[in-house]
C-alpha positions, -999 to 999 in steps of 0.1 A, spaced: -245 199 129 -258 193 94 -244 228 84 -210 217 96 -211 185 77 -223 203 45 -195 228 49 -169 201 53 -181 182 23 -182 214 2 -146 222 12 -135 186 3 -151 189 -31 -136 223 -37 -101 210 -26 -104 180 -49 -114 202 -78 -85 226 -73 -59 198 -68 -70 180 -99 -63 211 -120 -94 232 -116 -106 249 -148 -74 240 -166 -79 203 -162 -76 183 -195 -80 145 -192 -51 125 -206 -57 107 -238 -54 69 -238 -23 57 -255 -25 29 -280 -3 -2 -279 18 10 -308 27 42 -289 41 23 -259 79 21 -261 94 -13 -264 124 -23 -243 158 -19 -260 187 -42 -261 210 -18 -243 188 -16 -212 206 -25 -180 193 -55 -161 179 -49 -127 201 -61 -98 179 -84 -77 207 -95 -52 194 -71 -25 160 -88 -27 175 -122 -21 195 -108 9 164 -92 24 144 -124 19 171 -144 37 173 -121 67 135 -118 71 128 -155 74 117 -165 109 125 -201 120 95 -223 122 102 -233 158 102 -196 169 70 -189 151 53 -219 167 66 -209 202 52 -174 198 18 -187 186 16 -212 215 24 -184 240 -3 -162 225 -29 -189 227 -19 -197 263 -21 -161 273 -55 -157 256 -68 -187 274 -56 -174 308 -71 -140 301 -105 -154 292 -105 -177 322 -100 -147 345 -131 -130 332 
């Protein structure tokens, strides 16, 4: 069993090494703050209307949520009393 575990671990290490670039891997250099591009005035604003629409549709009425929670509590109590 230990041979199998060792083999699997070795294969995972080898796969990670190959997927990260192998021998050709060169770590990226950190960029300074001055190299980061600043936003321009001609950038288009992000349309957030779809976010508001999704938020409105995903709201669950408070009464429905309370009813579901009460049902779950009741079923849990019945289940534990049967044991």
